[in-house]
Backbone as a printed PyTorch tensor [residue, N CA C, xyz], in Angstrom:
tensor([[[ 34.2030,  -2.7250, -18.2900],
         [ 32.7640,  -2.7130, -18.1360],
         [ 32.3360,  -2.7680, -16.6810]],

        [[ 33.1760,  -3.3590, -15.8320],
         [ 32.7680,  -3.5150, -14.4330],
         [ 33.2470,  -2.3810, -13.5330]],

        [[ 33.9260,  -1.3790, -14.1040],
         [ 34.3280,  -0.2070, -13.3370],
         [ 35.6370,  -0.3310, -12.5830]],

        [[ 36.3080,  -1.4810, -12.6770],
         [ 37.5840,  -1.6270, -11.9720],
         [ 38.7030,  -0.9350, -12.7460]],

        [[ 39.6500,  -0.3450, -12.0080],
         [ 40.8460,   0.2390, -12.5930],
         [ 41.9730,  -0.7620, -12.3760]],

        [[ 42.6780,  -1.1170, -13.4570],
         [ 43.7340,  -2.1260, -13.3920],
         [ 45.0910,  -1.4940, -13.6470]],

        [[ 46.1370,  -2.1320, -13.1120],
         [ 47.5160,  -1.6710, -13.3240],
         [ 48.3820,  -2.8790, -13.6310]],

        [[ 49.4420,  -2.6400, -14.4190],
         [ 50.4160,  -3.6740, -14.7130],
         [ 51.6390,  -3.0030, -15.3030]],

        [[ 52.7380,  -3.7320, -15.3960],
         [ 53.9630,  -3.1930, -15.9730],
         [ 55.0670,  -3.0580, -14.9470]],

        [[ 55.9390,  -2.0850, -15.1310],
         [ 57.0950,  -1.8570, -14.2700],
         [ 56.6390,  -1.5540, -12.8500]],

        [[ 57.1690,  -2.2760, -11.8910],
         [ 56.7920,  -2.0870, -10.4920],
         [ 57.9900,  -1.6560,  -9.6430]],

        [[ 58.9900,  -1.0470, -10.2460],
         [ 60.1870,  -0.6790,  -9.4890],
         [ 59.8990,   0.3520,  -8.4010]],

        [[ 58.8160,   1.1130,  -8.5380],
         [ 58.4330,   2.0720,  -7.4960],
         [ 57.3240,   1.5500,  -6.5940]],

        [[ 56.8460,   0.3540,  -6.8330],
         [ 55.8250,  -0.2560,  -5.9720],
         [ 54.4330,   0.2730,  -6.2150]],

        [[ 53.6780,  -0.4000,  -7.0750],
         [ 52.2910,  -0.0260,  -7.2960],
         [ 51.4870,  -0.3800,  -6.0560]],

        [[ 50.4390,   0.3750,  -5.7240],
         [ 49.7570,   0.2040,  -4.4480],
         [ 49.1060,  -1.1540,  -4.2440]],

        [[ 48.7130,  -1.8220,  -5.3080],
         [ 48.0220,  -3.0940,  -5.1110],
         [ 48.9670,  -4.2530,  -4.8530]],

        [[ 50.2440,  -4.1070,  -5.1680],
         [ 51.1740,  -5.2190,  -4.9810],
         [ 52.3960,  -4.8650,  -4.1460]],

        [[ 52.5840,  -3.6070,  -3.8070],
         [ 53.7510,  -3.2150,  -3.0160],
         [ 55.0420,  -3.3880,  -3.7950]],

        [[ 56.1330,  -3.5000,  -3.0980],
         [ 57.4400,  -3.6280,  -3.7480],
         [ 57.9110,  -5.0750,  -3.8430]],

        [[ 57.0080,  -6.0320,  -3.9240],
         [ 57.4030,  -7.4330,  -3.8880],
         [ 57.8290,  -7.9890,  -5.2390]],

        [[ 57.3950,  -7.3920,  -6.3120],
         [ 57.7580,  -7.8810,  -7.6420],
         [ 58.2390,  -6.7190,  -8.4920]],

        [[ 59.2220,  -6.9610,  -9.3500],
         [ 59.7530,  -5.8830, -10.1700],
         [ 58.9030,  -5.6060, -11.4060]],

        [[ 58.1160,  -6.5810, -11.8400],
         [ 57.2920,  -6.3860, -13.0320],
         [ 55.9830,  -7.1450, -12.8520]],

        [[ 54.8610,  -6.5160, -13.1750],
         [ 53.5510,  -7.1370, -13.0170],
         [ 53.0630,  -7.5450, -14.4040]],

        [[ 52.9510,  -8.8530, -14.6310],
         [ 52.5310,  -9.3600, -15.9270],
         [ 51.0150,  -9.4710, -16.0520]],

        [[ 50.3360,  -9.7000, -14.9410],
         [ 48.8870,  -9.8650, -14.9430],
         [ 48.2210,  -8.5970, -14.4270]],

        [[ 47.2650,  -8.0220, -15.1710],
         [ 46.5730,  -6.8310, -14.6720],
         [ 45.9980,  -7.0780, -13.2750]],

        [[ 46.2140,  -6.0980, -12.3930],
         [ 45.8340,  -6.1930, -10.9880],
         [ 44.9850,  -4.9720, -10.6280]],

        [[ 43.9430,  -5.1680,  -9.8300],
         [ 43.0540,  -4.0670,  -9.4380],
         [ 43.8070,  -3.0530,  -8.5750]],

        [[ 43.6590,  -1.7710,  -8.8940],
         [ 44.2570,  -0.6960,  -8.0960],
         [ 43.4850,  -0.5960,  -6.7830]],

        [[ 44.1710,  -0.7600,  -5.6850],
         [ 43.5480,  -0.6580,  -4.3670],
         [ 43.2960,   0.8140,  -4.0350]],

        [[ 42.1720,   1.0980,  -3.4120],
         [ 41.8530,   2.4640,  -3.0080],
         [ 40.8630,   3.1630,  -3.9210]],

        [[ 40.5440,   2.5550,  -5.0580],
         [ 39.5950,   3.1710,  -5.9850],
         [ 38.2880,   2.3930,  -6.0920]],

        [[ 38.1060,   1.3760,  -5.2730],
         [ 36.8710,   0.6100,  -5.3170],
         [ 35.6980,   1.5290,  -4.9720]],

        [[ 34.6760,   1.4970,  -5.7820],
         [ 33.4880,   2.3080,  -5.5440],
         [ 33.5980,   3.7430,  -6.0380]],

        [[ 34.7500,   4.1480,  -6.5510],
         [ 34.9310,   5.5040,  -7.0770],
         [ 34.5970,   5.4770,  -8.5670]],

        [[ 33.6700,   6.3390,  -8.9890],
         [ 33.2970,   6.3990, -10.4000],
         [ 34.2930,   7.2870, -11.1370]],

        [[ 35.1360,   6.6870, -11.9640],
         [ 36.2020,   7.4030, -12.6640],
         [ 35.6920,   7.9150, -14.0130]],

        [[ 35.9810,   9.1750, -14.2840],
         [ 35.5670,   9.8220, -15.5310],
         [ 36.6870,   9.8350, -16.5660]],

        [[ 37.9460,   9.9920, -16.1020],
         [ 39.0940,  10.0530, -17.0070],
         [ 40.3000,   9.4960, -16.2890]],

        [[ 41.1870,   8.8470, -17.0400],
         [ 42.3800,   8.2600, -16.4560],
         [ 43.5780,   8.5890, -17.3330]],

        [[ 44.7430,   8.7440, -16.7210],
         [ 45.9560,   9.0400, -17.4630],
         [ 47.1690,   8.5160, -16.7170]],

        [[ 48.3040,   8.5450, -17.3880],
         [ 49.5470,   8.0550, -16.7780],
         [ 50.7010,   8.9270, -17.2260]],

        [[ 51.7800,   8.8470, -16.4830],
         [ 52.9920,   9.5740, -16.8620],
         [ 54.0820,   8.5670, -17.1800]],

        [[ 55.0990,   9.0140, -17.8830],
         [ 56.2290,   8.1330, -18.1880],
         [ 57.0540,   7.8470, -16.9430]],

        [[ 56.8000,   8.5750, -15.8630],
         [ 57.5500,   8.4040, -14.6100],
         [ 56.8290,   7.4550, -13.6470]],

        [[ 56.0190,   6.5400, -14.1600],
         [ 55.3500,   5.4980, -13.3840],
         [ 54.3030,   6.0110, -12.4090]],

        [[ 53.6950,   7.1270, -12.7150],
         [ 52.5770,   7.6280, -11.9260],
         [ 51.3060,   7.5040, -12.7440]],

        [[ 50.1870,   7.3380, -12.0660],
         [ 48.8990,   7.2560, -12.7580],
         [ 47.9220,   8.1890, -12.0580]],

        [[ 46.9640,   8.7170, -12.8270],
         [ 46.0600,   9.7390, -12.3310],
         [ 44.6600,   9.4910, -12.8610]],

        [[ 43.6700,   9.9390, -12.1260],
         [ 42.2790,   9.8220, -12.5710],
         [ 41.4680,  10.9800, -12.0190]],

        [[ 40.4110,  11.3170, -12.7230],
         [ 39.4390,  12.3000, -12.2510],
         [ 38.1230,  11.5570, -12.0940]],

        [[ 37.4980,  11.7420, -10.9250],
         [ 36.2410,  11.0310, -10.6750],
         [ 35.0440,  11.8580, -11.1290]],

        [[ 33.8540,  11.2920, -10.9620],
         [ 32.6220,  11.9340, -11.4280],
         [ 32.3680,  13.2760, -10.7580]],

        [[ 32.9130,  13.4960,  -9.5600],
         [ 32.7360,  14.7610,  -8.8460],
         [ 33.7960,  15.8040,  -9.1990]],

        [[ 34.7650,  15.4460, -10.0770],
         [ 35.8330,  16.3660, -10.4420],
         [ 37.0210,  16.3220,  -9.5040]],

        [[ 37.0560,  15.3320,  -8.6150],
         [ 38.2090,  15.1810,  -7.7230],
         [ 39.3160,  14.4210,  -8.4440]],

        [[ 40.5350,  14.6850,  -8.0470],
         [ 41.7110,  14.0980,  -8.6720],
         [ 42.3010,  13.0240,  -7.7720]],

        [[ 42.6880,  11.8960,  -8.3590],
         [ 43.2930,  10.7700,  -7.6500],
         [ 44.6470,  10.4640,  -8.2800]],

        [[ 45.5780,   9.9730,  -7.4690],
         [ 46.9060,   9.6160,  -7.9680],
         [ 47.3830,   8.3350,  -7.2980]],

        [[ 48.1710,   7.5530,  -8.0240],
         [ 48.8040,   6.3550,  -7.4670],
         [ 50.0430,   6.0330,  -8.2820]],

        [[ 50.8440,   5.0850,  -7.7950],
         [ 52.1230,   4.7850,  -8.4370],
         [ 53.1820,   5.7230,  -7.8870]],

        [[ 54.1660,   6.0500,  -8.7030],
         [ 55.2630,   6.9150,  -8.2560],
         [ 54.7660,   8.3430,  -8.0680]],

        [[ 54.6700,   8.7880,  -6.8280],
         [ 54.2010,  10.1260,  -6.4740],
         [ 55.1560,  10.7060,  -5.4290]],

        [[ 55.2970,  12.0350,  -5.3800],
         [ 56.1650,  12.6450,  -4.3690],
         [ 55.7690,  12.2820,  -2.9370]],

        [[ 54.4810,  12.0370,  -2.7070],
         [ 54.0300,  11.7460,  -1.3420],
         [ 53.9000,  10.2490,  -1.0760]],

        [[ 54.4140,   9.4110,  -1.9540],
         [ 54.3790,   7.9700,  -1.7380],
         [ 53.6180,   7.2510,  -2.8280]],

        [[ 53.5140,   5.9320,  -2.6970],
         [ 52.9210,   5.1010,  -3.7380],
         [ 51.4780,   4.7060,  -3.4760]],

        [[ 50.8760,   5.1740,  -2.4020],
         [ 49.5030,   4.7790,  -2.1060],
         [ 48.5200,   5.5600,  -2.9680]],

        [[ 47.3560,   4.9730,  -3.1860],
         [ 46.2980,   5.6660,  -3.9170],
         [ 45.7500,   6.7630,  -3.0110]],

        [[ 45.7070,   7.9810,  -3.5310],
         [ 45.2830,   9.0960,  -2.6880],
         [ 44.4950,  10.1280,  -3.4800]],

        [[ 43.5860,  10.7720,  -2.7790],
         [ 42.8300,  11.8830,  -3.3520],
         [ 43.6950,  13.1240,  -3.1840]],

        [[ 43.8630,  13.8930,  -4.2540],
         [ 44.6930,  15.0910,  -4.2290],
         [ 43.8480,  16.2640,  -3.7380]],

        [[ 44.3820,  17.0320,  -2.8160],
         [ 43.6620,  18.2000,  -2.2890],
         [ 43.5210,  19.2620,  -3.3750]],

        [[ 42.4010,  19.9390,  -3.3690],
         [ 42.1820,  21.0270,  -4.3190],
         [ 43.0540,  22.2220,  -3.9630]],

        [[ 43.6340,  22.8760,  -4.9710],
         [ 44.3520,  24.1210,  -4.6980],
         [ 43.3570,  25.2220,  -4.3530]],

        [[ 43.8240,  26.3410,  -3.7980],
         [ 42.9110,  27.4380,  -3.4560],
         [ 42.0870,  27.8940,  -4.6670]],

        [[ 40.8330,  28.1660,  -4.4330],
         [ 39.8990,  28.6900,  -5.4350],
         [ 39.5970,  27.7260,  -6.5900]],

        [[ 39.8480,  26.4240,  -6.3980],
         [ 39.4880,  25.4300,  -7.4050],
         [ 38.4450,  24.5110,  -6.7900]],

        [[ 37.2910,  24.4200,  -7.4440],
         [ 36.2070,  23.5830,  -6.9280],
         [ 36.2430,  22.1710,  -7.5030]],

        [[ 36.7450,  22.0390,  -8.7320],
         [ 36.8620,  20.7190,  -9.3350],
         [ 37.7800,  20.7980, -10.5560]],

        [[ 38.1870,  19.6260, -11.0200],
         [ 39.0160,  19.5460, -12.2160],
         [ 38.1660,  19.0950, -13.3910]],

        [[ 38.4310,  19.6910, -14.5570],
         [ 37.6900,  19.3610, -15.7680],
         [ 38.2960,  18.1470, -16.4620]],

        [[ 39.6140,  18.0470, -16.4680],
         [ 40.2560,  16.9260, -17.1530],
         [ 41.7530,  16.9170, -16.9630]],

        [[ 42.3480,  15.7940, -17.3250],
         [ 43.7980,  15.6520, -17.3130],
         [ 44.3430,  16.1320, -18.6440]],

        [[ 45.5570,  16.6460, -18.6450],
         [ 46.1820,  17.0940, -19.8840],
         [ 46.8540,  15.8800, -20.5230]],

        [[ 46.4030,  15.4430, -21.7070],
         [ 46.9730,  14.2530, -22.3370],
         [ 48.4670,  14.3990, -22.6060]],

        [[ 49.2120,  13.3530, -22.3210],
         [ 50.6410,  13.3280, -22.6040],
         [ 51.5050,  14.0710, -21.6100]],

        [[ 50.9000,  14.6680, -20.6000],
         [ 51.6570,  15.4030, -19.5860],
         [ 51.2310,  14.8730, -18.2230]],

        [[ 52.0270,  14.0140, -17.6310],
         [ 51.6730,  13.4560, -16.3340],
         [ 51.7130,  14.5080, -15.2510]],

        [[ 50.6980,  14.5390, -14.4090],
         [ 50.6890,  15.4490, -13.2760],
         [ 50.1070,  16.8150, -13.5310]],

        [[ 49.4460,  17.0210, -14.6740],
         [ 48.8540,  18.3220, -14.9760],
         [ 47.3750,  18.1240, -15.2760]],

        [[ 46.5480,  18.9570, -14.6430],
         [ 45.1040,  18.8880, -14.8440],
         [ 44.5690,  20.2590, -15.2210]],

        [[ 43.4420,  20.2520, -15.9170],
         [ 42.7440,  21.4740, -16.3110],
         [ 41.6430,  21.7360, -15.2990]],

        [[ 41.6250,  22.9380, -14.7340],
         [ 40.5740,  23.2940, -13.7790],
         [ 39.3130,  23.6830, -14.5470]],

        [[ 38.1960,  23.7190, -13.8610],
         [ 36.9390,  24.0900, -14.5260],
         [ 36.9330,  25.5250, -15.0170]],

        [[ 37.7940,  26.3770, -14.4680],
         [ 37.8530,  27.7620, -14.9440],
         [ 38.9440,  27.9610, -16.0050]],

        [[ 39.5340,  26.8540, -16.5200],
         [ 40.4530,  26.9350, -17.6470],
         [ 41.9260,  27.0830, -17.3160]],

        [[ 42.2950,  26.9880, -16.0600],
         [ 43.7140,  27.0960, -15.6950],
         [ 44.3570,  25.7160, -15.6620]],

        [[ 45.6710,  25.6880, -15.8940],
         [ 46.4360,  24.4460, -15.7920],
         [ 47.0620,  24.3670, -14.4140]],

        [[ 46.9220,  23.2170, -13.7730],
         [ 47.4680,  23.0370, -12.4290],
         [ 48.3900,  21.8280, -12.4120]],

        [[ 49.6170,  22.0360, -11.9640],
         [ 50.6070,  20.9680, -11.8190],
         [ 50.4960,  20.4410, -10.4000]],

        [[ 49.8480,  19.2800, -10.2240],
         [ 49.6250,  18.7760,  -8.8720],
         [ 50.8190,  18.0200,  -8.3120]],

        [[ 51.8480,  17.7680,  -9.1160],
         [ 53.0850,  17.1810,  -8.5950],
         [ 53.8680,  18.2580,  -7.8360]],

        [[ 53.9870,  19.4480,  -8.4340],
         [ 54.7370,  20.5500,  -7.8120],
         [ 53.8350,  21.5670,  -7.1280]],

        [[ 52.5150,  21.3220,  -7.1480],
         [ 51.5560,  22.1300,  -6.4130],
         [ 51.5710,  23.6080,  -6.8200]],

        [[ 51.4750,  23.8480,  -8.1210],
         [ 51.3830,  25.2430,  -8.5680],
         [ 50.6440,  25.3360,  -9.8980]],

        [[ 50.1890,  26.5370, -10.2200],
         [ 49.5430,  26.7770, -11.4990],
         [ 50.5910,  27.0640, -12.5480]],

        [[ 50.2900,  26.6780, -13.7850],
         [ 51.2240,  26.8620, -14.8980],
         [ 50.7870,  28.0820, -15.6820]],

        [[ 51.7080,  28.9710, -15.9270],
         [ 51.4500,  30.1630, -16.7340],
         [ 51.9890,  29.9080, -18.1250]],

        [[ 51.1460,  30.0750, -19.1100],
         [ 51.5600,  29.8830, -20.5130],
         [ 51.7860,  31.2580, -21.1150]],

        [[ 53.0010,  31.5030, -21.6090],
         [ 53.2730,  32.8180, -22.2250],
         [ 52.3760,  33.0520, -23.4330]],

        [[ 51.9640,  34.3220, -23.6120],
         [ 51.1150,  34.6680, -24.7690],
         [ 51.9390,  35.1330, -25.9160]]])
């Protein structure tokens, strides 16, 4: 209700709010770097990464990420103005507003065979 994003669980990759000091977080802890960001959708991957889309359609990531464990805004790929949503059950994939799937972990668009 208060708009905070919380994290807990396995910390072997170092969640941004607690660093690598504890192996497991038992008490929900506020994700650092998202204060004041209005989140529209949130998701997670089985590989200890977490993702969110804000009210402006920007994508955020934290936890285990190729570029580190800090909370960061993901740059838009060419010709994408915003993201519509995260793909449920698939960590690191978002739907663009024009209907394409974008894998922001490997930085490429996904082609689905017809």
